[in-house]
C-alpha angles and dihedrals in degrees: 000000000000114000117201095193106024115212124171119172123169122176132191130175093282106011145061121203117198142145117285115264132197090251088065093062100101093041092051095045092047094046093047091045095050091044097044097109090047096046104038097073089059100042141063113271111286114242117238091256095047095117099039128114091239092054091050091050089053089050091054092048092047089051093055093046092046092055091044090052092043090234100116143000109212112189135185116219111225130181108241096213097059106006092243117161109235102171145303141267126196135194101206139173091031107192123193132187114059093346104057090181143128140184121241128211133173147171137194125208113248096247089060104045121124093018097107098252096126091042087058098040100046098059090047092053090046089053090049092049094051099038105031102029094033093226120163103200136029121195129199134179133192140168111278092239093052093100094167092056092046091052092050091051094048092046088052095055100267116139128210113253105173146279126303112207117227089353102160139002105250121179088351099307133095104249136192114240134199112235126221133180137192116202125203092222100027114185096163110131092010125109125217090232115094 
């Protein structure tokens, strides 16, 4: 599914999700900078150039190529009423063939936590993945103590599947993660009777 001019645009009541653009650079840099202490414990170590213009330009180019290659769909989450960037959500590691699956990751800037933005964005991206990309399974992982992320996943239809030992390097250490999945045709916990 090669896309010459990638365009992804998902809207909800309060949010727009779209690919990053160069015009987002200052908003992204400022939001990441002011949220650094909040985000860093949950993320891989930021490279020295993480908040530079050059790094952001590479991010925008990677986003376009990823959608063209059908390997990822990286989206910025923007408030519709004032066009403020609140975070990002990415469908990554898209696998086709018999798998038809992807991993999903997300973050919210500290000024926008606990306001329901990710609870609104995540189900919309799940719907897009299942209905527009024709995926069958979405996987997500988070640190066991990230209760807010676990609640968002569970509220959005993801079900706990187990623990992956030393799954990702977060804040410079190999960390265990809890694994969740959302299935397009989920029959878990349902009986065939009735």
